[in-house]
VEXDREN-2710 file (C-alpha; in Angstrom, 1 decimal):
% VEXDREN-2710
k/r/px/py/pz
1/MET/-33.8/-6.1/45.7
2/THR/-35.7/-5.6/42.4
3/VAL/-37.6/-8.8/41.0
4/GLU/-37.4/-9.2/36.6
5/PRO/-41.1/-9.9/35.7
6/LEU/-40.6/-13.6/34.9
7/ASN/-41.8/-12.3/30.9
8/ILE/-38.4/-11.0/30.7
9/VAL/-36.4/-13.7/32.4
10/ARG/-38.0/-15.8/30.1
11/LYS/-37.3/-13.6/26.7
12/ARG/-33.5/-14.0/27.9
13/GLN/-33.6/-17.5/28.1
14/SER/-34.9/-18.0/24.6
15/PRO/-32.8/-18.0/22.2
16/ARG/-33.9/-15.5/19.7
17/PRO/-34.2/-17.0/15.5
18/ALA/-31.6/-16.7/12.7
19/GLY/-33.6/-16.5/10.3
20/LYS/-35.5/-20.1/8.6
21/CYS/-34.5/-23.2/7.5
22/ARG/-33.9/-22.7/3.9
23/LEU/-35.4/-25.9/3.0
24/CYS/-38.5/-26.4/5.2
25/GLY/-38.8/-23.1/6.7
26/THR/-37.6/-24.0/10.1
27/ASP/-36.9/-21.2/12.8
28/LEU/-33.3/-21.6/12.9
29/LEU/-32.3/-21.9/17.2
30/HIS/-28.7/-24.2/17.4
31/THR/-25.4/-23.0/16.4
32/PHE/-23.2/-25.2/14.4
33/VAL/-19.9/-23.3/14.1
34/ASP/-19.6/-20.2/14.9
35/LEU/-15.9/-19.2/12.9
36/GLY/-16.3/-15.4/13.5
37/MET/-16.1/-12.6/10.5
38/SER/-14.3/-13.4/7.0
39/PRO/-14.0/-11.8/3.9
40/PRO/-16.1/-13.7/1.0
41/CYS/-13.6/-16.2/-0.2
42/GLU/-13.3/-15.9/-3.6
43/ASP/-12.3/-11.7/-3.8
44/PHE/-8.8/-11.9/-4.1
45/ARG/-7.8/-8.5/-4.0
46/GLN/-5.1/-6.6/-6.5
47/GLU/-2.4/-4.3/-5.6
48/GLU/-4.3/-0.8/-6.1
49/GLN/-7.0/-2.3/-4.1
50/LEU/-5.1/-3.5/-1.0
51/ASP/-5.6/-0.4/1.3
52/GLN/-8.9/-0.4/0.1
53/VAL/-12.2/-1.0/2.3
54/GLU/-12.5/-5.0/2.4
55/HIS/-16.1/-6.4/3.5
56/TYR/-16.9/-9.2/6.1
57/TYR/-19.2/-11.1/7.1
58/PRO/-20.2/-13.9/9.4
59/LEU/-19.3/-18.1/8.9
60/HIS/-22.0/-19.0/12.2
61/VAL/-23.4/-21.6/10.8
62/PHE/-26.5/-23.1/12.7
63/VAL/-29.0/-26.7/12.5
64/CYS/-32.6/-27.0/11.4
65/ASP/-33.7/-28.9/14.4
66/GLN/-36.8/-30.3/11.6
67/CYS/-34.8/-31.6/8.8
68/PHE/-31.1/-30.7/10.0
69/LEU/-29.9/-28.9/7.1
70/VAL/-26.3/-27.1/8.3
71/GLN/-26.8/-23.6/6.7
72/LEU/-25.0/-20.1/6.7
73/LYS/-27.2/-16.9/6.2
74/GLU/-27.2/-15.6/2.6
75/TYR/-24.9/-12.5/4.0
76/VAL/-23.6/-12.3/-0.2
77/ALA/-25.4/-12.4/-3.0
78/PRO/-24.8/-15.7/-5.7
79/GLU/-24.7/-12.9/-8.2
80/ALA/-21.6/-11.1/-6.3
81/ILE/-20.2/-14.7/-6.2
82/PHE/-20.4/-16.3/-8.9
83/THR/-20.7/-13.6/-11.8
84/GLU/-17.2/-14.0/-12.3
85/TYR/-15.4/-16.5/-10.7
86/ALA/-11.7/-17.3/-9.6
87/TYR/-12.4/-21.0/-10.0
88/PHE/-11.3/-23.3/-12.8
89/SER/-11.3/-26.8/-12.3
90/SER/-9.5/-27.8/-15.0
91/TYR/-6.3/-27.1/-13.0
92/ALA/-6.9/-29.6/-10.4
93/ALA/-5.6/-32.7/-12.7
94/SER/-6.8/-35.4/-9.8
95/TRP/-10.3/-33.4/-10.3
96/VAL/-9.9/-33.7/-13.7
97/ALA/-9.9/-37.6/-14.0
98/HIS/-12.9/-38.2/-11.6
99/ALA/-15.1/-36.7/-14.0
100/LYS/-13.6/-38.3/-17.1
101/ALA/-14.3/-42.2/-15.6
102/TYR/-17.4/-41.0/-14.3
103/CYS/-19.0/-39.9/-18.1
104/GLU/-18.0/-43.1/-18.3
105/MET/-19.4/-44.9/-15.9
106/ILE/-22.7/-42.6/-15.8
107/THR/-23.4/-43.0/-19.9
108/GLN/-23.0/-47.0/-19.4
109/ARG/-25.4/-47.2/-16.1
110/CYS/-28.1/-44.5/-18.4
111/ASN/-27.1/-46.2/-21.5
112/LEU/-26.9/-42.7/-23.0
113/GLY/-26.0/-42.2/-26.7
114/ARG/-26.2/-39.7/-29.5
115/HIS/-29.7/-39.3/-28.8
116/SER/-29.4/-38.5/-25.3
117/LEU/-28.7/-35.6/-23.7
118/ALA/-26.5/-34.6/-20.8
119/VAL/-27.3/-31.8/-18.7
120/GLU/-24.6/-30.0/-16.6
121/LEU/-25.2/-27.2/-13.7
122/ALA/-22.6/-25.0/-12.8
123/SER/-20.4/-26.8/-15.3
124/ASN/-17.7/-24.3/-15.2
125/ASP/-14.6/-24.6/-17.7
126/GLY/-16.0/-27.6/-19.1
127/TYR/-13.8/-30.0/-17.2
128/LEU/-16.5/-32.6/-17.5
129/LEU/-18.9/-32.4/-20.7
130/GLN/-15.2/-32.5/-22.2
131/HIS/-15.4/-36.0/-22.1
132/PHE/-18.8/-37.2/-22.8
133/GLY/-17.7/-36.0/-27.0
134/PRO/-15.2/-39.1/-27.9
135/LEU/-18.1/-40.4/-26.4
136/GLY/-21.1/-39.5/-28.6
137/VAL/-23.4/-37.6/-26.3
138/PRO/-25.0/-34.5/-26.8
139/VAL/-24.3/-32.2/-23.6
140/LEU/-25.7/-28.5/-22.3
141/GLY/-23.6/-26.8/-19.7
142/ILE/-24.9/-24.5/-17.7
143/GLU/-23.0/-21.8/-16.0
144/PRO/-22.9/-18.4/-14.3
145/ALA/-19.6/-16.9/-14.6
146/ALA/-19.1/-15.9/-17.5
147/ASN/-15.2/-15.6/-17.6
148/VAL/-15.5/-19.5/-16.5
149/ALA/-17.6/-20.0/-19.3
150/ARG/-16.2/-18.1/-21.8
151/ALA/-13.1/-21.1/-21.3
152/ALA/-15.9/-24.1/-21.8
153/ILE/-17.7/-22.1/-25.2
154/GLU/-14.1/-22.1/-26.6
155/LYS/-13.4/-25.6/-26.1
156/GLY/-16.9/-26.0/-28.3
157/ILE/-19.2/-26.9/-24.9
158/PRO/-22.5/-26.2/-25.8
159/THR/-22.9/-23.1/-22.5
160/ARG/-25.6/-21.0/-21.3
161/VAL/-24.3/-17.5/-19.0
162/GLU/-27.4/-18.2/-16.5
163/PHE/-27.8/-18.9/-13.0
164/PHE/-30.3/-22.4/-13.0
165/GLY/-33.7/-22.1/-11.3
166/VAL/-37.1/-22.8/-12.3
167/GLU/-37.8/-20.1/-14.7
168/MET/-34.5/-20.7/-16.8
169/ALA/-36.0/-24.8/-16.9
170/ARG/-39.2/-23.5/-18.4
171/ARG/-37.5/-21.8/-20.9
172/LEU/-35.7/-24.6/-22.3
173/LEU/-38.8/-26.7/-21.7
174/ASP/-40.2/-24.0/-24.9
175/GLU/-37.7/-24.9/-26.7
176/GLY/-38.2/-29.1/-25.7
177/ILE/-34.9/-29.3/-24.6
178/GLN/-35.4/-31.5/-21.7
179/ALA/-32.1/-33.5/-20.4
180/ASP/-32.0/-37.9/-19.6
181/LEU/-28.6/-37.0/-17.2
182/ILE/-28.7/-33.8/-15.1
183/ILE/-25.4/-33.4/-13.3
184/GLY/-24.6/-31.3/-10.5
185/ASN/-21.2/-31.4/-8.8
186/ASN/-20.3/-29.5/-5.9
187/VAL/-23.3/-26.9/-6.7
188/LEU/-25.8/-27.7/-4.4
189/ALA/-24.4/-25.9/-1.5
190/GLN/-23.6/-22.7/-3.9
191/VAL/-27.2/-22.7/-4.2
192/PRO/-29.7/-20.3/-1.5
193/ASP/-32.5/-21.1/-3.2
194/LEU/-32.8/-25.0/-2.6
195/ASN/-36.4/-25.6/-3.3
196/ASP/-36.2/-23.6/-6.2
197/PHE/-32.7/-25.1/-7.9
198/VAL/-34.7/-28.6/-7.2
199/ALA/-38.0/-27.7/-8.4
200/GLY/-36.0/-27.0/-11.6
201/ILE/-34.2/-29.9/-11.8
202/LYS/-37.7/-32.4/-11.7
203/LEU/-38.7/-29.7/-14.4
204/LEU/-36.5/-30.5/-16.5
205/LEU/-36.0/-34.2/-16.4
206/LYS/-37.4/-36.6/-18.3
207/PRO/-39.7/-39.2/-17.0
208/GLU/-37.3/-41.7/-17.2
209/GLY/-33.9/-39.9/-16.4
210/THR/-31.6/-39.9/-13.7
211/VAL/-29.8/-36.8/-12.0
212/THR/-26.9/-37.2/-10.2
213/LEU/-25.4/-34.6/-7.3
214/GLU/-22.0/-34.2/-5.9
215/PHE/-21.0/-32.8/-2.5
216/PRO/-19.2/-33.4/0.3
217/HIS/-20.7/-35.1/3.0
218/LEU/-20.9/-34.0/6.4
219/GLU/-20.6/-36.7/8.3
220/LYS/-17.2/-36.5/6.5
221/LEU/-16.8/-32.7/7.7
222/MET/-17.6/-33.5/11.3
223/ALA/-15.3/-36.6/11.5
224/GLU/-12.5/-35.1/9.4
225/ASN/-12.3/-31.3/11.5
226/GLN/-13.0/-29.7/7.6
227/PHE/-14.2/-26.5/9.5
228/ASP/-12.2/-24.9/6.6
229/THR/-15.0/-26.2/3.7
230/ILE/-17.4/-23.4/5.0
231/TYR/-17.2/-20.3/3.3
232/HIS/-20.2/-17.7/2.1
233/GLU/-20.0/-19.3/-1.4
234/HIS/-21.6/-22.6/0.6
235/PHE/-24.9/-21.9/2.0
236/SER/-25.4/-25.5/2.7
237/TYR/-23.6/-28.5/3.8
238/PHE/-25.9/-32.0/3.6
239/SER/-26.2/-35.4/5.0
240/LEU/-28.0/-38.2/3.5
241/LEU/-30.9/-37.4/5.2
242/THR/-31.6/-34.0/4.4
243/ILE/-31.1/-34.8/1.2
244/THR/-33.6/-37.4/1.1
245/GLU/-36.2/-34.7/2.6
246/MET/-35.0/-32.1/-0.2
247/ALA/-35.9/-34.8/-2.7
248/ARG/-39.1/-35.6/-1.1
249/ARG/-41.0/-32.2/-1.4
250/HIS/-40.0/-32.2/-4.8
251/ALA/-42.0/-35.5/-5.7
252/LEU/-38.4/-36.9/-6.4
253/HIS/-36.2/-39.2/-4.3
254/VAL/-33.2/-41.3/-4.2
255/ILE/-32.3/-44.3/-5.6
256/ASP/-29.0/-44.8/-5.4
257/VAL/-25.6/-43.3/-3.1
258/GLU/-21.7/-43.2/-3.3
259/GLU/-19.1/-42.5/-0.8
260/LEU/-16.4/-41.0/-2.4
261/SER/-13.0/-40.0/-1.4
262/THR/-13.2/-36.3/-3.2
263/HIS/-12.5/-33.1/-1.5
264/GLY/-12.4/-34.8/1.7
265/GLY/-15.2/-37.4/1.8
266/SER/-18.0/-36.5/-0.8
267/LEU/-21.3/-38.4/-1.4
268/ARG/-22.8/-38.5/-4.8
269/VAL/-26.7/-39.3/-5.3
270/TYR/-29.2/-40.6/-7.8
271/LEU/-32.2/-39.2/-7.8
272/ALA/-35.3/-40.0/-10.3
273/HIS/-39.2/-39.0/-10.7
274/VAL/-40.7/-41.2/-7.7
275/GLU/-43.0/-42.7/-10.1
276/SER/-40.0/-43.7/-11.9
277/PRO/-39.6/-47.4/-12.4
278/GLN/-35.3/-47.5/-11.0
279/PRO/-34.6/-49.6/-8.1
280/VAL/-33.5/-48.5/-5.2
281/SER/-29.9/-49.5/-4.1
282/MET/-29.9/-50.8/-0.6
283/ASN/-27.0/-48.5/-0.5
284/VAL/-29.5/-45.7/0.4
285/ALA/-31.1/-47.7/3.5
286/SER/-27.5/-48.3/4.8
287/LEU/-26.2/-44.9/4.9
288/ILE/-29.2/-43.7/6.5
289/ALA/-29.2/-45.9/9.3
290/ARG/-25.4/-45.1/9.5
291/GLU/-26.1/-41.4/10.1
292/ARG/-28.8/-42.1/12.8
293/SER/-26.5/-44.5/14.6
294/LEU/-24.1/-41.0/14.5
295/ARG/-27.3/-38.9/15.1
296/LEU/-27.5/-36.9/13.0
297/ASP/-31.2/-36.8/12.8
298/ARG/-30.9/-35.0/16.4
299/THR/-29.8/-31.7/17.3
300/SER/-27.2/-33.0/20.3
301/GLY/-25.5/-34.7/17.1
302/TYR/-24.6/-31.5/16.7
303/GLN/-22.7/-30.4/18.9
304/GLY/-19.4/-30.2/19.5
305/PHE/-18.1/-29.4/16.5
306/ALA/-17.2/-26.1/17.5
307/ALA/-14.3/-27.5/19.7
308/LYS/-13.3/-29.4/17.6
309/ALA/-12.2/-26.2/15.4
310/ALA/-10.8/-24.1/17.9
311/SER/-8.9/-27.0/18.8
312/THR/-7.5/-27.1/15.2
313/LYS/-6.7/-23.4/15.0
314/ARG/-4.5/-24.1/18.6
315/ASP/-2.7/-25.9/17.2
316/LEU/-1.9/-24.8/14.0
317/LEU/-0.9/-21.6/15.4
318/THR/1.2/-23.3/18.2
319/VAL/3.5/-25.0/15.4
320/LEU/3.8/-22.3/12.7
321/ILE/4.5/-19.9/15.8
322/ALA/7.8/-22.4/17.0
323/LEU/8.8/-22.1/13.2
324/LYS/9.4/-18.8/13.1
325/ASN/10.8/-18.5/16.3
326/GLU/13.2/-20.7/15.0
327/GLY/13.9/-18.4/11.8
328/LYS/12.5/-21.0/9.3
329/SER/10.7/-19.6/6.3
330/ILE/7.0/-20.7/5.6
331/CYS/5.0/-20.6/2.2
332/GLY/1.7/-21.4/1.2
333/TYR/0.7/-24.2/-1.8
334/GLY/-2.6/-23.1/-3.2
335/ALA/-5.5/-20.4/-2.9
336/PRO/-8.5/-22.4/-2.9
337/GLY/-12.0/-20.7/-1.0
338/LYS/-11.2/-23.5/1.8
339/GLY/-7.7/-21.2/2.4
340/ASN/-8.9/-18.1/3.2
341/THR/-11.5/-19.7/5.4
342/LEU/-8.4/-21.3/7.3
343/LEU/-6.1/-18.1/6.9
344/ASN/-8.5/-15.7/8.2
345/TYR/-10.0/-17.9/11.0
346/CYS/-6.6/-18.4/12.4
347/GLY/-4.9/-14.8/11.5
348/ILE/-2.8/-16.5/9.3
349/GLY/-1.1/-13.8/7.1
350/THR/2.2/-12.8/5.8
351/ASP/4.2/-13.3/9.7
352/PHE/3.8/-16.5/9.0
353/LEU/3.4/-16.8/4.9
354/ASP/5.7/-15.2/2.9
355/PHE/3.7/-16.1/0.2
356/THR/1.5/-18.7/-1.8
357/VAL/1.9/-20.2/-5.0
358/ASP/-1.3/-21.7/-7.3
359/ARG/-1.4/-23.4/-11.0
360/ASN/-4.7/-20.7/-11.9
361/PRO/-2.7/-17.5/-13.3
362/TYR/-5.7/-16.1/-13.3
363/LYS/-4.9/-15.6/-9.6
364/HIS/-1.5/-14.8/-10.2
365/GLY/0.0/-10.8/-8.6
366/ARG/-3.4/-11.3/-6.6
367/TYR/-3.7/-11.3/-3.0
368/THR/-5.6/-13.6/-0.7
369/PRO/-8.4/-11.9/0.8
370/GLY/-8.2/-10.4/4.2
371/MET/-5.2/-11.5/4.9
372/HIS/-3.7/-10.6/1.7
373/ILE/-0.8/-12.7/1.0
374/PRO/0.8/-12.3/-2.1
375/ILE/-0.5/-15.2/-4.9
376/LEU/2.8/-16.0/-7.1
377/PRO/3.2/-19.0/-10.0
378/VAL/4.5/-22.6/-8.7
379/GLU/7.6/-21.9/-9.7
380/ALA/8.4/-19.5/-7.1
381/LEU/8.4/-21.9/-4.6
382/VAL/11.8/-23.6/-6.6
383/GLU/13.3/-20.0/-6.0
384/ALA/12.2/-19.2/-2.9
385/ARG/13.1/-22.8/-1.3
386/PRO/11.2/-22.5/2.0
387/ASP/12.1/-24.4/4.2
388/TYR/8.1/-25.5/4.7
389/VAL/5.3/-25.3/3.0
390/LEU/1.8/-25.2/4.3
391/ILE/-0.8/-27.2/1.7
392/LEU/-4.5/-25.3/2.0
393/PRO/-6.0/-27.7/-0.3
394/TRP/-4.8/-30.4/1.6
395/ASN/-7.6/-32.5/-0.6
396/LEU/-4.9/-32.7/-3.0
397/LYS/-2.3/-33.3/-0.3
398/ASP/-1.2/-36.2/-2.4
399/GLU/-1.2/-34.8/-5.2
400/ILE/0.8/-31.3/-4.7
401/VAL/3.8/-34.1/-2.6
402/ARG/4.1/-35.7/-5.6
403/GLN/4.2/-32.7/-7.6
404/MET/6.4/-30.8/-5.4
405/HIS/8.9/-33.5/-4.5
406/GLN/11.6/-31.7/-5.2
407/ILE/11.9/-29.4/-2.2
408/ALA/13.3/-32.9/-0.9
409/ALA/16.2/-31.6/-2.1
410/TRP/16.6/-28.4/0.1
411/GLY/15.8/-30.1/2.6
412/GLY/12.5/-28.8/2.8
413/LYS/9.0/-30.0/4.2
414/PHE/4.8/-30.2/4.2
415/ILE/2.5/-28.7/6.7
416/VAL/-0.9/-30.5/6.3
417/PRO/-3.4/-28.7/8.2
418/ILE/-7.0/-30.6/8.5
419/PRO/-8.2/-32.7/9.9
420/HIS/-5.3/-32.7/12.5
421/VAL/-1.7/-30.9/12.1
422/MET/0.6/-32.8/10.5
423/VAL/4.5/-32.7/9.0
424/ILE/5.4/-34.7/5.4
425/ASP/9.4/-34.9/5.2
426/PRO/9.1/-36.1/0.9
427/GLN/12.2/-37.3/1.7
428/GLU/10.6/-40.1/3.2
429/ARG/7.9/-40.9/0.9
430/PRO/8.9/-42.0/-2.3
431/ALA/7.9/-39.8/-5.4
END
């Protein structure tokens, strides 16, 4: 019998690092979830591209055992994702209303006025900054995607078309520009170089200024099985524990936190310079204590999520297969990034969905990445009268059920895939 040298056995037993943590530099050894291979979620195909090569990358997510940042490796450069972007925030009515309420609240809370400056990082098409105009607060948008920035500029919103970081912050300082308020809504997850981004925020923020960052809460992602919010343009997934460590590394600190219902459950954190006299809310300690009780400060707390994702995949396919075997017609509603993760992970193509619809005209006539499901205007649903509609942006399910309540007229029903598969009969819900 041949006995292998002990050093070879140990090498096989020791996991090989998948890379370095983008926040603290620690070796990444622990898998959070592996969703297989998938194309970039915003790489919508035109018809002439359907028989061309399509690039797939791993959706293998790791958790750092030091700062507990949950993260995906940078397989796709931000320039490839965001130079031309398919997502226009203004097409989600509830999100625009959320932004308007925020502007009114933060103007009062921070005592903003005509001598202040509010800067939004990843300002998209001006969906948020437009609401500061009636409040008399000057604004500046920073948005790397030229096509969506153009929509903001056409609204009269000053917008710089570039990526934000230390280099840009220094140029703004040279121009005499500093911010009383810096806003980052659903951008932090999309930044591969977190330390450069936060260091830029530190430079741009006035001594008494405030930063607010909104992002999906990792606790909710795990508790409600939101695996489809994992895609290549989301490099990181945050707990408040990790945000606190991120802020500390750049001489900032968390002064308040709010739990929001948006995007399936988000946090809005308020940051300030460590020297700032702004008081720290009890909300911060309370939420950190809850996260610790859920073991989000230990790698053991992250085990089991992969099994939940696989279970939902099986359940959804079981429902769809049964309906198709009964001869039912199924269409999709929406073509969001999360939907493309779901479709590719579950292998749902035109054998299940005849087409999907979206309010964004940019996507009309294109096809979803990977599965190549046609994207049509919303009116196509009424013409097709499908038996079932799979809601891909499930975080907007209440808004969509209200908007499309007319499918009840032909007995149509909705399918919601997350956090677990359920069927909604609009006849049983008031419009």
